[in-house]
MMTF fields as JSON, N, C-alpha, C and O atoms, coordinates in Angstrom:
{
  "mmtfVersion": "1.0.0",
  "mmtfProducer": "UNKNOWN",
  "numBonds": 511,
  "numAtoms": 512,
  "numGroups": 128,
  "numChains": 1,
  "numModels": 1,
  "chainsPerModel": [1],
  "groupsPerChain": [128],
  "chainIdList": ["A"],
  "bondAtomList": [4, 2, 8, 6, 12, 10, 16, 14, 20, 18, 24, 22, 28, 26, 32, 30, 36, 34, 40, 38, 44, 42, 48, 46, 52, 50, 56, 54, 60, 58, 64, 62, 68, 66, 72, 70, 76, 74, 80, 78, 84, 82, 88, 86, 92, 90, 96, 94, 100, 98, 104, 102, 108, 106, 112, 110, 116, 114, 120, 118, 124, 122, 128, 126, 132, 130, 136, 134, 140, 138, 144, 142, 148, 146, 152, 150, 156, 154, 160, 158, 164, 162, 168, 166, 172, 170, 176, 174, 180, 178, 184, 182, 188, 186, 192, 190, 196, 194, 200, 198, 204, 202, 208, 206, 212, 210, 216, 214, 220, 218, 224, 222, 228, 226, 232, 230, 236, 234, 240, 238, 244, 242, 248, 246, 252, 250, 256, 254, 260, 258, 264, 262, 268, 266, 272, 270, 276, 274, 280, 278, 284, 282, 288, 286, 292, 290, 296, 294, 300, 298, 304, 302, 308, 306, 312, 310, 316, 314, 320, 318, 324, 322, 328, 326, 332, 330, 336, 334, 340, 338, 344, 342, 348, 346, 352, 350, 356, 354, 360, 358, 364, 362, 368, 366, 372, 370, 376, 374, 380, 378, 384, 382, 388, 386, 392, 390, 396, 394, 400, 398, 404, 402, 408, 406, 412, 410, 416, 414, 420, 418, 424, 422, 428, 426, 432, 430, 436, 434, 440, 438, 444, 442, 448, 446, 452, 450, 456, 454, 460, 458, 464, 462, 468, 466, 472, 470, 476, 474, 480, 478, 484, 482, 488, 486, 492, 490, 496, 494, 500, 498, 504, 502, 508, 506],
  "bondOrderList": [1, 1, 1, 1, 1, 1, 1, 1, 1, 1, 1, 1, 1, 1, 1, 1, 1, 1, 1, 1, 1, 1, 1, 1, 1, 1, 1, 1, 1, 1, 1, 1, 1, 1, 1, 1, 1, 1, 1, 1, 1, 1, 1, 1, 1, 1, 1, 1, 1, 1, 1, 1, 1, 1, 1, 1, 1, 1, 1, 1, 1, 1, 1, 1, 1, 1, 1, 1, 1, 1, 1, 1, 1, 1, 1, 1, 1, 1, 1, 1, 1, 1, 1, 1, 1, 1, 1, 1, 1, 1, 1, 1, 1, 1, 1, 1, 1, 1, 1, 1, 1, 1, 1, 1, 1, 1, 1, 1, 1, 1, 1, 1, 1, 1, 1, 1, 1, 1, 1, 1, 1, 1, 1, 1, 1, 1, 1],
  "groupList": [{"groupName": "UNK", "atomNameList": ["N", "CA", "C", "O"], "elementList": ["N", "C", "C", "O"], "formalChargeList": [0, 0, 0, 0], "bondAtomList": [1, 0, 2, 1, 3, 2], "bondOrderList": [1, 1, 2], "singleLetterCode": "X", "chemCompType": "L-PEPTIDE LINKING"}],
  "groupTypeList": [0, 0, 0, 0, 0, 0, 0, 0, 0, 0, 0, 0, 0, 0, 0, 0, 0, 0, 0, 0, 0, 0, 0, 0, 0, 0, 0, 0, 0, 0, 0, 0, 0, 0, 0, 0, 0, 0, 0, 0, 0, 0, 0, 0, 0, 0, 0, 0, 0, 0, 0, 0, 0, 0, 0, 0, 0, 0, 0, 0, 0, 0, 0, 0, 0, 0, 0, 0, 0, 0, 0, 0, 0, 0, 0, 0, 0, 0, 0, 0, 0, 0, 0, 0, 0, 0, 0, 0, 0, 0, 0, 0, 0, 0, 0, 0, 0, 0, 0, 0, 0, 0, 0, 0, 0, 0, 0, 0, 0, 0, 0, 0, 0, 0, 0, 0, 0, 0, 0, 0, 0, 0, 0, 0, 0, 0, 0, 0],
  "groupIdList": [1, 2, 3, 4, 5, 6, 7, 8, 9, 10, 11, 12, 13, 14, 15, 16, 17, 18, 19, 20, 21, 22, 23, 24, 25, 26, 27, 28, 29, 30, 31, 32, 33, 34, 35, 36, 37, 38, 39, 40, 41, 42, 43, 44, 45, 46, 47, 48, 49, 50, 51, 52, 53, 54, 55, 56, 57, 58, 59, 60, 61, 62, 63, 64, 65, 66, 67, 68, 69, 70, 71, 72, 73, 74, 75, 76, 77, 78, 79, 80, 81, 82, 83, 84, 85, 86, 87, 88, 89, 90, 91, 92, 93, 94, 95, 96, 97, 98, 99, 100, 101, 102, 103, 104, 105, 106, 107, 108, 109, 110, 111, 112, 113, 114, 115, 116, 117, 118, 119, 120, 121, 122, 123, 124, 125, 126, 127, 128],
  "secStructList": [7, 7, 6, 6, 1, 7, 7, 1, 1, 1, 6, 6, 6, 6, 6, 7, 1, 1, 1, 7, 7, 7, 5, 7, 7, 6, 6, 7, 7, 5, 1, 1, 7, 1, 1, 7, 7, 7, 2, 2, 2, 2, 6, 4, 4, 4, 6, 7, 7, 7, 1, 4, 4, 4, 4, 4, 4, 4, 4, 7, 6, 2, 2, 2, 2, 2, 2, 2, 6, 6, 6, 6, 6, 6, 1, 1, 7, 1, 1, 1, 6, 6, 6, 6, 6, 6, 6, 4, 4, 4, 6, 7, 2, 2, 2, 2, 2, 2, 6, 6, 6, 6, 6, 6, 6, 7, 7, 6, 6, 1, 1, 7, 6, 6, 1, 7, 2, 2, 2, 2, 2, 2, 2, 6, 6, 1, 7, 7],
  "xCoordList": [218.142, 218.244, 218.478, 217.728, 219.792, 220.354, 219.814, 220.365, 218.164, 217.823, 218.349, 217.53, 219.692, 219.875, 221.594, 222.523, 221.784, 223.342, 222.944, 223.89, 222.543, 222.248, 223.343, 223.879, 223.736, 224.662, 223.893, 222.83, 223.78, 223.657, 223.436, 222.381, 224.562, 224.887, 224.311, 224.48, 223.526, 223.231, 221.384, 220.556, 221.458, 219.662, 219.556, 220.208, 218.123, 217.077, 217.147, 216.348, 218.428, 218.183, 218.872, 218.77, 219.463, 220.523, 219.316, 219.611, 218.505, 217.448, 216.351, 215.447, 216.563, 216.223, 216.877, 218.002, 215.721, 216.206, 216.716, 217.037, 216.829, 217.389, 218.635, 218.457, 219.601, 219.607, 218.706, 218.727, 218.131, 217.067, 215.591, 214.823, 215.472, 214.294, 213.593, 213.918, 211.933, 211.658, 210.5, 210.155, 210.092, 209.078, 209.827, 210.358, 209.796, 209.89, 209.395, 209.663, 208.211, 206.932, 207.668, 207.565, 208.022, 208.729, 209.73, 210.822, 209.218, 210.174, 210.267, 210.962, 209.393, 209.625, 209.518, 208.38, 210.37, 210.705, 210.094, 210.016, 209.548, 208.814, 210.002, 210.931, 209.756, 210.517, 209.36, 208.857, 208.478, 207.523, 207.882, 208.783, 206.561, 206.172, 204.392, 203.699, 203.919, 202.785, 202.124, 201.052, 202.983, 202.072, 202.512, 202.047, 203.88, 203.909, 205.052, 205.701, 204.718, 205.362, 206.893, 207.767, 206.823, 208.161, 209.539, 209.633, 210.539, 211.366, 212.628, 213.618, 211.969, 212.812, 211.396, 211.363, 210.846, 210.111, 210.603, 210.851, 210.796, 211.766, 213.043, 213.404, 214.146, 215.518, 214.783, 215.021, 213.885, 213.558, 212.993, 213.634, 211.497, 211.799, 212.634, 212.381, 213.369, 214.814, 215.935, 217.076, 215.88, 216.282, 216.588, 217.691, 215.578, 214.438, 214.624, 214.141, 215.656, 216.238, 217.351, 218.02, 217.764, 219.119, 219.718, 219.465, 220.572, 221.935, 222.724, 222.834, 223.684, 225.581, 225.117, 225.561, 224.32, 224.658, 224.585, 225.556, 223.67, 223.229, 224.697, 224.662, 226.329, 227.233, 227.412, 227.83, 227.066, 228.005, 226.958, 227.73, 225.8, 225.25, 227.177, 227.135, 228.225, 229.041, 229.793, 230.99, 229.594, 230.298, 230.933, 232.024, 229.867, 230.169, 229.667, 229.235, 230.014, 230.021, 229.509, 229.139, 229.817, 228.645, 227.118, 225.936, 227.622, 226.399, 225.737, 224.78, 225.978, 224.828, 224.583, 223.488, 225.214, 225.6, 224.182, 223.368, 224.017, 223.363, 222.152, 221.427, 222.068, 220.382, 219.677, 218.508, 220.934, 220.511, 220.01, 219.275, 220.646, 220.664, 218.501, 217.636, 218.829, 217.79, 216.842, 215.824, 216.59, 215.372, 214.66, 213.537, 216.17, 215.923, 216.105, 216.619, 215.644, 215.683, 214.42, 214.281, 213.23, 212.522, 211.904, 210.8, 213.331, 213.94, 214.11, 214.86, 213.472, 213.628, 212.745, 211.645, 212.995, 212.126, 211.065, 211.01, 210.158, 208.57, 208.663, 207.665, 209.562, 208.925, 210.949, 211.949, 210.848, 211.986, 213.433, 214.505, 213.43, 214.613, 215.39, 215.996, 215.498, 216.25, 216.818, 217.96, 216.029, 217.126, 217.583, 218.46, 217.499, 218.405, 219.325, 219.893, 219.657, 220.685, 221.401, 222.47, 221.137, 221.864, 222.215, 222.871, 221.631, 221.903, 223.209, 224.033, 223.333, 223.984, 225.734, 226.719, 225.434, 226.514, 227.246, 227.813, 227.163, 228.088, 228.552, 229.606, 228.206, 229.282, 231.25, 232.396, 230.522, 232.484, 232.311, 231.211, 233.604, 233.14, 231.964, 231.042, 232.682, 232.154, 231.029, 230.262, 230.619, 228.911, 228.594, 227.664, 229.228, 228.538, 228.129, 226.95, 229.309, 228.736, 228.17, 227.496, 228.309, 227.005, 226.249, 226.028, 225.635, 223.893, 224.073, 223.62, 224.855, 225.34, 224.542, 223.438, 225.094, 224.699, 223.101, 222.636, 222.096, 220.898, 219.936, 218.78, 220.618, 219.988, 219.489, 218.653, 220.884, 220.544, 219.359, 218.616, 219.593, 217.408, 216.179, 215.101, 216.477, 215.389, 214.148, 213.83, 213.18, 212.042, 211.226, 210.477, 211.187, 211.001, 210.024, 209.662, 208.676, 208.214, 208.675, 208.178, 209.685, 210.726, 210.913, 210.356, 211.643, 211.855, 211.398, 210.286, 211.937, 210.405, 210.093, 210.642, 208.79, 208.378, 209.333, 209.072, 209.732, 211.228, 212.297, 213.156, 212.367, 213.805, 213.91, 212.835, 214.958, 214.817, 216.058, 216.953, 215.979, 216.918, 218.49, 219.572, 218.28, 219.633, 219.738, 220.789, 219.41, 219.82, 221.141, 222.345, 219.598, 220.76, 221.424, 222.168, 221.641, 222.789, 224.198, 225.123, 223.591, 225.002, 225.275, 226.319, 224.219, 225.061, 225.547, 226.664, 225.089, 225.946, 226.999, 227.526, 227.793, 228.365, 229.199, 229.827, 229.227, 229.913, 230.385, 231.074, 229.878, 230.689, 231.54, 232.307, 231.612, 232.812, 233.613, 234.673],
  "yCoordList": [170.207, 168.484, 169.334, 170.02, 168.819, 168.981, 167.654, 166.554, 168.101, 166.776, 166.551, 165.856, 166.85, 166.414, 166.353, 166.467, 166.163, 166.394, 165.212, 165.662, 164.496, 163.68, 162.905, 162.836, 161.943, 160.558, 159.888, 160.509, 158.629, 156.958, 156.607, 156.186, 156.641, 155.254, 154.88, 153.848, 156.253, 156.454, 156.073, 155.934, 156.052, 155.343, 157.105, 158.023, 156.793, 156.566, 156.119, 155.318, 156.745, 156.671, 155.159, 154.698, 154.589, 153.624, 152.47, 151.445, 152.958, 151.829, 152.462, 151.788, 153.74, 154.789, 154.416, 154.096, 154.632, 154.009, 155.15, 154.868, 156.331, 157.676, 158.721, 159.044, 159.251, 160.718, 161.809, 162.286, 162.009, 163.298, 162.813, 161.965, 163.769, 163.099, 164.832, 166.004, 163.484, 164.944, 165.007, 166.165, 164.434, 164.899, 163.939, 162.908, 164.615, 163.419, 163.255, 163.718, 162.415, 162.484, 161.659, 160.437, 161.88, 161.181, 160.641, 161.063, 159.17, 158.552, 157.866, 156.859, 158.526, 157.756, 158.103, 158.298, 158.241, 159.317, 158.681, 157.48, 160.06, 160.629, 160.809, 161.595, 159.486, 160.406, 161.139, 160.375, 162.069, 162.753, 163.938, 164.148, 164.745, 165.849, 165.867, 164.85, 167.239, 167.143, 167.429, 166.88, 168.822, 168.629, 167.53, 167.366, 166.719, 166.233, 165.094, 165.08, 163.886, 163.071, 162.82, 161.977, 163.88, 163.891, 164.223, 165.279, 163.362, 163.111, 165.096, 165.376, 165.733, 167.108, 167.793, 166.746, 168.319, 167.966, 167.907, 168.807, 166.745, 166.237, 166.591, 166.512, 167.123, 168.061, 169.425, 170.34, 169.381, 171.21, 171.694, 172.32, 170.874, 171.718, 171.997, 172.94, 171.305, 171.173, 172.129, 171.667, 172.495, 173.969, 175.086, 175.469, 175.636, 176.589, 177.101, 176.591, 178.659, 178.809, 179.292, 180.129, 179.088, 179.132, 180.375, 180.947, 180.73, 181.88, 181.641, 180.512, 182.717, 182.848, 181.549, 180.424, 181.706, 180.431, 179.435, 178.682, 179.123, 177.627, 176.92, 175.695, 177.678, 176.932, 175.85, 174.741, 176.226, 175.232, 173.483, 172.561, 173.253, 172.695, 171.557, 170.337, 172.231, 171.816, 171.25, 171.499, 170.732, 169.676, 168.223, 167.841, 167.891, 166.731, 165.738, 164.611, 166.838, 166.662, 165.709, 165.807, 164.277, 162.774, 163.249, 163.373, 163.378, 163.262, 164.237, 163.876, 165.596, 166.493, 165.573, 165.047, 165.145, 165.135, 163.969, 164.127, 162.738, 162.154, 161.835, 160.843, 163.093, 163.283, 164.44, 164.674, 164.967, 165.856, 165.302, 165.82, 163.914, 162.922, 161.858, 161.388, 162.121, 161.115, 161.756, 161.118, 163.449, 164.181, 164.453, 164.712, 164.198, 165.1, 163.691, 163.57, 162.323, 160.762, 160.581, 159.834, 162.02, 161.448, 163.062, 163.59, 163.43, 164.53, 165.882, 166.007, 166.965, 168.443, 168.283, 167.831, 168.604, 169.482, 170.199, 170.789, 169.785, 170.494, 171.452, 172.121, 171.517, 172.376, 172.774, 172.058, 173.536, 173.926, 174.323, 174.519, 174.372, 173.722, 174.74, 174.564, 175.606, 177.09, 176.522, 176.578, 176.152, 175.84, 174.852, 174.829, 173.456, 172.716, 172.554, 171.463, 173.442, 174.503, 174.629, 174.024, 175.432, 176.058, 175.005, 175.105, 174.359, 173.193, 172.383, 171.933, 172.226, 171.298, 171.955, 171.362, 173.285, 174.019, 174.448, 175.537, 173.104, 173.173, 172.258, 172.026, 171.163, 169.766, 170.277, 169.827, 171.382, 171.404, 172.344, 172.456, 173.154, 174.285, 173.821, 174.51, 171.853, 171.643, 171.844, 172.253, 171.525, 171.108, 172.309, 172.387, 173.227, 175.093, 175.313, 175.534, 175.244, 175.46, 174.958, 175.537, 173.51, 172.129, 173.177, 174.084, 173.524, 174.55, 175.053, 175.376, 176.103, 177.782, 177.416, 177.932, 176.567, 176.735, 176.593, 176.92, 175.752, 175.185, 176.571, 176.817, 177.244, 177.691, 179.689, 180.592, 179.208, 180.021, 180.408, 181.322, 179.209, 178.628, 178.274, 177.858, 178.484, 178.728, 178.945, 180.126, 178.197, 179.604, 180.466, 179.66, 180.962, 182.415, 182.332, 183.245, 180.746, 180.395, 179.537, 179.363, 178.971, 177.763, 178.403, 178.04, 179.547, 180.487, 180.492, 181.021, 179.912, 180.419, 182.389, 183.466, 181.797, 183.701, 183.781, 184.835, 183.399, 183.632, 183.686, 183.925, 183.354, 183.435, 184.332, 184.735, 184.659, 185.687, 184.975, 184.277, 185.208, 185.032, 185.8, 185.23, 186.761, 187.686, 186.633, 186.088, 185.968, 185.767, 184.616, 184.531, 183.521, 182.185, 182.277, 181.296, 182.956, 183.566, 183.123, 182.322, 184.473, 184.614, 184.366, 184.79, 183.49, 181.887, 181.382, 180.967, 181.16, 179.451, 179.801, 178.977, 181.208, 181.755, 182.443, 183.466, 181.855, 182.536, 181.087, 181.019, 179.686, 178.067, 177.862, 176.905, 178.732, 177.964, 178.292, 178.005],
  "zCoordList": [140.847, 140.501, 138.537, 137.844, 138.344, 136.886, 136.262, 136.306, 135.443, 134.812, 133.629, 133.027, 132.647, 131.69, 132.238, 131.439, 133.68, 133.49, 134.95, 135.596, 135.593, 136.197, 135.756, 134.65, 137.565, 137.597, 136.837, 136.82, 135.949, 135.749, 136.328, 136.802, 136.581, 137.39, 139.067, 139.716, 139.47, 141.099, 140.864, 139.964, 141.758, 141.959, 142.278, 142.776, 141.542, 140.972, 139.838, 139.353, 139.115, 137.708, 137.295, 136.159, 138.212, 137.892, 136.589, 135.974, 136.615, 135.767, 134.678, 134.184, 134.416, 134.407, 132.236, 131.853, 131.468, 130.337, 129.488, 128.333, 129.876, 129.164, 129.548, 130.723, 129.116, 129.677, 130.273, 131.407, 129.519, 130.294, 130.853, 130.399, 132.143, 132.596, 132.171, 131.981, 132.233, 132.022, 133.071, 133.307, 133.479, 135.397, 136.169, 135.757, 137.874, 139.257, 139.896, 141.004, 139.673, 140.575, 142.24, 142.129, 142.984, 143.852, 144.017, 144.4, 143.583, 143.659, 142.402, 142.267, 141.208, 139.656, 138.495, 138.066, 137.848, 136.708, 135.436, 135.178, 134.468, 133.272, 132.416, 132.608, 130.876, 130.026, 129.868, 129.044, 130.005, 128.793, 129.769, 130.58, 129.241, 129.355, 130.077, 130.102, 130.611, 130.814, 129.726, 129.472, 128.51, 127.336, 126.067, 124.94, 126.976, 125.035, 125.891, 126.937, 124.279, 125.041, 124.103, 124.308, 123.034, 121.685, 122.456, 123.081, 122.406, 122.733, 122.881, 123.557, 122.069, 121.554, 123.018, 123.664, 123.437, 124.639, 125.664, 126.466, 125.717, 127.186, 127.447, 128.622, 126.281, 126.678, 126.753, 127.542, 125.818, 124.773, 127.366, 128.21, 127.457, 128.331, 129.724, 130.473, 129.883, 130.677, 129.555, 129.568, 129.278, 128.703, 129.192, 129.579, 129.179, 129.643, 130.747, 131.758, 130.796, 130.271, 129.37, 129.977, 128.229, 127.711, 127.224, 126.163, 128.163, 128.49, 129.101, 129.578, 129.359, 129.441, 130.806, 130.576, 132.066, 133.351, 132.441, 132.501, 131.506, 130.356, 130.41, 130.294, 130.612, 130.346, 131.199, 130.866, 132.358, 133.083, 132.334, 132.071, 132.133, 130.753, 129.949, 129.788, 129.696, 128.49, 129.539, 129.395, 130.314, 131.021, 129.978, 129.554, 129.935, 129.221, 127.244, 127.003, 126.392, 125.145, 123.926, 122.756, 125.395, 124.218, 125.397, 125.077, 126.455, 126.413, 125.861, 125.176, 125.952, 124.724, 123.964, 124.16, 123.122, 121.494, 121.366, 120.456, 122.458, 122.858, 123.405, 123.323, 124.097, 124.265, 123.027, 122.721, 122.548, 121.301, 120.072, 119.23, 120.123, 118.72, 118.942, 118.203, 120.838, 120.608, 120.683, 120.411, 121.108, 120.853, 119.187, 118.753, 118.539, 116.878, 116.354, 115.242, 117.211, 115.985, 114.886, 113.918, 115.727, 114.734, 114.126, 113.997, 113.867, 112.958, 113.52, 114.488, 113.003, 113.148, 114.145, 113.825, 115.555, 116.91, 116.017, 114.938, 117.169, 116.297, 117.663, 117.93, 118.336, 119.037, 119.859, 119.797, 120.219, 121.594, 120.422, 120.995, 119.681, 118.554, 118.131, 117.074, 118.616, 119.009, 120.459, 120.916, 120.821, 122.334, 122.299, 123.164, 121.519, 121.225, 120.576, 120.534, 119.996, 118.922, 119.659, 119.577, 120.652, 121.309, 122.834, 123.871, 122.4, 124.029, 123.511, 124.308, 122.022, 120.477, 121.178, 121.615, 120.994, 120.503, 121.928, 122.025, 123.492, 124.47, 124.059, 124.651, 122.897, 122.908, 122.327, 122.341, 121.934, 121.244, 120.043, 119.503, 119.538, 118.639, 117.03, 116.594, 116.249, 115.308, 115.498, 114.626, 117.006, 117.654, 117.091, 116.287, 117.399, 117.363, 115.905, 115.629, 114.739, 114.0, 113.258, 112.406, 113.398, 112.669, 113.402, 112.599, 114.85, 114.801, 114.897, 115.995, 114.354, 113.709, 112.164, 111.992, 111.109, 110.08, 109.6, 108.508, 111.242, 110.964, 111.614, 111.267, 112.467, 113.79, 112.454, 112.477, 111.464, 110.251, 109.606, 109.246, 109.659, 108.441, 109.358, 108.935, 110.588, 111.558, 110.917, 111.056, 110.169, 110.246, 111.509, 112.061, 111.743, 112.941, 113.331, 114.074, 112.936, 113.915, 114.854, 115.967, 114.373, 115.517, 116.299, 117.334, 116.402, 117.772, 118.818, 118.812, 120.426, 121.118, 121.378, 121.149, 122.018, 121.943, 123.694, 124.274, 124.018, 125.069, 125.001, 125.849, 123.445, 123.015, 121.705, 121.262, 121.097, 119.815, 118.734, 119.21, 117.518, 117.041, 117.529, 117.666, 117.657, 117.475, 119.034, 118.699, 120.472, 121.208, 121.048, 121.289, 120.258, 119.844, 118.956, 118.959, 118.069, 117.566, 118.011, 117.876, 118.789, 119.364, 120.569, 121.065, 121.401, 121.854, 121.225, 121.535, 120.175, 119.019, 118.559, 117.812, 118.804, 118.086, 119.221, 118.949, 120.625, 121.303, 121.879, 122.897, 121.003, 121.401, 120.337, 120.449, 119.017, 117.776, 118.104, 117.547]
}
């Protein structure tokens, strides 16, 4: 299932209050992860791995912008900042340019161990 691009109008999502699902427990949906309730973690864990195949997530720019805004509403992402910037770049060229500005200054500690700065920057640049 695509937990960042589901049909919000279909059951079981019709009464769910978010655009990202963190955990699906048979008939229960949680906006959390097993390790964190932070909105950035809920989105970020669903984005692993971000690579060329992740372009399938690019279908709804407004939804991407909303998901990113919800993930970052408490400020910069404490975790998955690199993946969220990569996801943001899928919303369009202006979004990719904004993500690139942040990504260039992202501290090395904010880049996931399964990612690299060069991969993150190349992914974002490919969507400008």
